[in-house]
KELUM-908500 format. One record per residue: residue in three letters; x, y, z of N, C-alpha, C in turn. Coordinates in steps of 0.2 Angstrom, whole numbers, padded with zeros to 4 digits, always signed. Last residue first. Layout:
% KELUM-908500
ALAXYZXYZXYZ/...
This chain:
% KELUM-908500
UNK-0153-0079+0124-0160-0078+0128-0165-0078+0123/UNK-0144-0093+0119-0146-0086+0119-0152-0085+0122/UNK-0130-0104+0118-0136-0103+0121-0138-0095+0121/UNK-0122-0114+0106-0122-0107+0110-0129-0107+0112/UNK-0109-0125+0101-0116-0123+0102-0116-0117+0106/UNK-0098-0133+0088-0100-0130+0094-0107-0129+0095/UNK-0085-0139+0079-0092-0140+0080-0093-0136+0087/UNK-0073-0137+0065-0075-0137+0072-0082-0138+0073/UNK-0070-0143+0052-0065-0139+0055-0067-0139+0063/UNK-0072-0158+0043-0075-0154+0049-0070-0150+0052/UNK-0064-0166+0035-0067-0159+0032-0071-0156+0037/UNK-0070-0183+0037-0065-0178+0036-0068-0171+0034/UNK-0077-0195+0047-0078-0189+0043-0072-0185+0043/UNK-0080-0213+0046-0077-0207+0049-0077-0202+0045/UNK-0097-0219+0041-0089-0219+0041-0087-0213+0045/UNK-0110-0217+0042-0108-0224+0042-0101-0224+0043/UNK-0116-0204+0054-0114-0206+0047-0111-0213+0048/UNK-0120-0197+0065-0123-0203+0064-0122-0205+0056/UNK-0109-0190+0078-0112-0190+0071-0115-0197+0070/UNK-0113-0184+0094-0110-0189+0090-0113-0188+0083/UNK-0112-0174+0108-0114-0174+0101-0110-0179+0098/UNK-0119-0169+0124-0115-0173+0120-0117-0174+0113/UNK-0119-0157+0136-0122-0158+0129-0117-0162+0125/UNK-0123-0156+0153-0118-0159+0147-0122-0159+0141/UNK-0125-0145+0167-0128-0149+0161-0122-0151+0157/UNK-0132-0140+0182-0125-0141+0178-0127-0146+0173/UNK-0145-0127+0185-0141-0133+0186-0135-0134+0181/UNK-0161-0121+0182-0154-0120+0185-0151-0127+0186/UNK-0168-0126+0166-0168-0125+0173-0161-0124+0176/UNK-0174-0120+0152-0168-0124+0155-0168-0122+0162/UNK-0186-0121+0141-0185-0119+0148-0180-0124+0151/UNK-0184-0115+0125-0183-0121+0129-0182-0119+0136/UNK-0185-0108+0112-0189-0107+0118-0189-0112+0123/UNK-0179-0122+0103-0181-0115+0103-0186-0114+0109/UNK-0164-0131+0101-0170-0130+0105-0172-0123+0105/UNK-0157-0129+0089-0157-0136+0092-0163-0136+0097/UNK-0155-0122+0074-0158-0121+0080-0159-0128+0083/UNK-0139-0122+0066-0146-0124+0066-0149-0124+0073/UNK-0127-0118+0054-0130-0116+0061-0138-0118+0061/UNK-0112-0119+0046-0119-0121+0046-0121-0120+0053/UNK-0100-0111+0035-0103-0112+0042-0110-0114+0041/UNK-0086-0116+0026-0093-0114+0026-0096-0116+0033/UNK-0072-0112+0018-0074-0114+0024-0081-0112+0025/UNK-0068-0105+0007-0069-0113+0006-0072-0116+0012/UNK-0077-0090+0010-0072-0094+0008-0073-0101+0007/UNK-0089-0083+0014-0086-0081+0007-0081-0086+0005/UNK-0103-0091+0021-0096-0089+0022-0093-0088+0015/UNK-0114-0105+0025-0113-0097+0024-0106-0096+0024/UNK-0118-0120+0015-0117-0116+0021-0115-0109+0019/UNK-0120-0128+0004-0126-0123+0006-0125-0119+0012/UNK-0111-0131-0010-0111-0131-0003-0116-0126-0001/UNK-0117-0140-0024-0116-0133-0022-0116-0133-0014/UNK-0121-0151-0031-0114-0151-0028-0112-0144-0025/UNK-0134-0151-0035-0129-0149-0040-0122-0149-0037/UNK-0141-0154-0024-0141-0159-0029-0136-0158-0035/UNK-0132-0147-0011-0138-0148-0015-0136-0153-0020/UNK-0123-0151+0004-0123-0150-0003-0130-0151-0006/UNK-0128-0153+0017-0122-0149+0016-0121-0147+0009/UNK-0141-0152+0028-0140-0153+0021-0134-0149+0019/UNK-0142-0160+0044-0140-0154+0040-0139-0156+0033/UNK-0152-0166+0056-0150-0167+0050-0148-0160+0046/UNK-0152-0172+0073-0152-0166+0068-0149-0168+0062/UNK-0161-0180+0085-0157-0181+0079-0158-0175+0075/UNK-0160-0180+0103-0162-0178+0097-0158-0180+0091/UNK-0165-0182+0119-0161-0185+0114-0164-0184+0107/UNK-0165-0175+0135-0167-0175+0128-0162-0178+0124/UNK-0160-0178+0148-0166-0174+0147-0169-0175+0140/UNK-0154-0190+0157-0154-0188+0150-0160-0185+0149/UNK-0147-0188+0173-0153-0189+0169-0153-0186+0162/UNK-0140-0184+0184-0138-0190+0180-0143-0192+0176/UNK-0143-0173+0191-0147-0179+0192-0145-0185+0189/UNK-0132-0165+0187-0133-0166+0195-0138-0172+0196/UNK-0132-0165+0173-0127-0169+0177-0128-0170+0184/UNK-0144-0168+0162-0143-0164+0168-0138-0168+0173/UNK-0140-0168+0145-0140-0172+0151-0139-0167+0157/UNK-0144-0171+0129-0144-0166+0134-0145-0169+0140/UNK-0137-0177+0115-0139-0179+0121-0138-0174+0126/UNK-0139-0179+0097-0137-0175+0103-0140-0177+0109/UNK-0132-0184+0082-0136-0186+0088-0134-0182+0094/UNK-0132-0178+0066-0129-0177+0073-0134-0179+0077/UNK-0129-0180+0049-0133-0182+0055-0129-0181+0061/UNK-0127-0172+0034-0124-0174+0040-0129-0175+0046/UNK-0125-0174+0016-0128-0172+0022-0124-0174+0028/UNK-0118-0179+0006-0121-0173+0005-0125-0170+0011/UNK-0101-0186+0010-0109-0186+0010-0111-0179+0008/UNK-0088-0184+0008-0091-0191+0008-0098-0191+0007/UNK-0082-0172+0008-0085-0174+0002-0088-0181+0002/UNK-0073-0160+0015-0079-0164+0017-0083-0166+0011/UNK-0063-0152+0010-0062-0160+0011-0068-0164+0013/UNK-0067-0139+0011-0068-0143+0004-0066-0150+0005/UNK-0074-0139+0028-0070-0136+0022-0071-0140+0016/UNK-0087-0133+0039-0084-0138+0035-0079-0135+0030/UNK-0092-0130+0056-0089-0127+0049-0086-0133+0046/UNK-0107-0129+0065-0101-0132+0063-0098-0129+0057/UNK-0118-0127+0079-0115-0125+0073-0109-0129+0072/UNK-0134-0127+0087-0128-0130+0086-0125-0128+0079/UNK-0142-0117+0100-0140-0118+0093-0134-0123+0092/UNK-0156-0114+0110-0150-0117+0109-0148-0119+0102/UNK-0164-0101+0119-0163-0104+0112-0156-0108+0112/UNK-0173-0102+0134-0168-0100+0130-0168-0104+0123/UNK-0180-0097+0149-0182-0099+0143-0176-0097+0138/UNK-0173-0102+0165-0174-0097+0160-0176-0100+0153/UNK-0167-0102+0181-0172-0105+0177-0173-0100+0171/UNK-0149-0099+0182-0156-0098+0184-0161-0101+0179/UNK-0137-0103+0177-0137-0100+0184-0144-0099+0187/UNK-0131-0118+0171-0136-0113+0170-0137-0110+0177/UNK-0115-0123+0165-0119-0121+0171-0124-0116+0169/UNK-0109-0136+0154-0110-0129+0156-0115-0128+0162/UNK-0099-0145+0143-0101-0145+0150-0103-0137+0151/UNK-0099-0155+0129-0099-0148+0132-0102-0148+0138/UNK-0091-0167+0120-0095-0166+0126-0093-0158+0128/UNK-0092-0178+0106-0089-0171+0108-0094-0169+0114/UNK-0086-0194+0104-0091-0190+0107-0088-0183+0109/UNK-0082-0206+0092-0080-0200+0095-0086-0196+0098/UNK-0085-0216+0083-0085-0218+0090-0083-0212+0094/UNK-0084-0211+0070-0091-0212+0072-0091-0214+0080/UNK-0072-0198+0071-0074-0205+0071-0081-0206+0073/UNK-0066-0187+0061-0071-0187+0066-0074-0194+0066/UNK-0048-0188+0057-0056-0189+0056-0060-0188+0062/UNK-0037-0183+0062-0037-0186+0056-0044-0186+0053/UNK-0038-0167+0071-0040-0174+0070-0039-0177+0064/UNK-0036-0154+0071-0030-0158+0072-0032-0166+0072/UNK-0048-0149+0068-0043-0148+0063-0038-0153+0064/UNK-0058-0147+0077-0057-0154+0075-0052-0154+0069/UNK-0062-0137+0091-0058-0138+0085-0057-0145+0083/UNK-0077-0133+0098-0071-0138+0099-0068-0138+0092/UNK-0085-0120+0107-0084-0124+0101-0077-0128+0102/UNK-0098-0110+0115-0092-0115+0115-0091-0118+0109/UNK-0107-0098+0123-0104-0100+0117-0098-0104+0117/UNK-0120-0092+0133-0114-0097+0132-0113-0098+0125/UNK-0128-0081+0130-0126-0083+0137-0120-0087+0137/UNK-0131-0068+0120-0127-0074+0120-0126-0075+0127/UNK-0137-0055+0119-0141-0061+0121-0138-0067+0121/UNK-0127-0046+0115-0130-0046+0122-0134-0052+0124/UNK-0122-0045+0103-0119-0050+0107-0122-0050+0114/UNK-0130-0034+0097-0129-0041+0093-0127-0046+0098/UNK-0129-0024+0106-0136-0027+0105-0135-0034+0101/UNK-0116-0020+0105-0119-0023+0111-0125-0027+0110/UNK-0116-0015+0091-0112-0021+0093-0114-0024+0100/UNK-0125-0004+0091-0127-0010+0087-0123-0016+0090/UNK-0119+0007+0098-0126+0005+0099-0127-0002+0096/UNK-0107+0009+0093-0108+0008+0101-0115+0006+0102/UNK-0109+0011+0079-0105+0005+0082-0106+0004+0089/UNK-0116+0023+0080-0119+0017+0077-0116+0011+0080/UNK-0106+0031+0085-0112+0030+0089-0116+0024+0086/UNK-0097+0030+0074-0095+0028+0081-0101+0027+0085/UNK-0104+0036+0063-0101+0029+0063-0100+0026+0070/UNK-0106+0049+0068-0112+0044+0067-0110+0037+0067/UNK-0093+0053+0068-0097+0053+0074-0103+0048+0074/UNK-0089+0052+0054-0086+0047+0059-0090+0047+0066/UNK-0098+0062+0049-0099+0055+0047-0095+0050+0052/UNK-0093+0073+0056-0100+0071+0057-0101+0064+0055/UNK-0081+0074+0050-0081+0073+0057-0088+0070+0059/UNK-0084+0076+0037-0080+0070+0039-0081+0069+0046/UNK-0090+0088+0037-0094+0082+0035-0091+0076+0037/UNK-0080+0096+0042-0086+0095+0046-0090+0089+0044/UNK-0072+0096+0032-0069+0093+0038-0075+0092+0043/UNK-0079+0104+0023-0077+0097+0021-0075+0093+0028/
């Protein structure tokens, strides 16, 4: 019996050592901003992320956010994104992302077991990001200020 338990824990340990580095090895940058302390995410607010790209590389960029049960103004969310090369002072890309938050029956479409749901969307896929200093500015495109957004962020993966 002790041998079976020992073998089980040995297999579990080896699996953990192999799987976890593989899961997080591809993340180059991951940043987020908490919005919990704000009364609302104003339509005049800009969320700004600054990052350095150390070499020319094809990457995937994702934007994610979390909502709680207080997000009830709209069934969707529009985000306007501005990718800016800070060294050149040049806006490289302007995009509009639409997220469907609730379906027609009022069911939240995000992932997660609790009242806080996570939404993740590919912003740029296989995008050639050249070496340099960048800013990613995000504003929302809704008609009024938003409540119920816990945080918003982005990540860059290989």
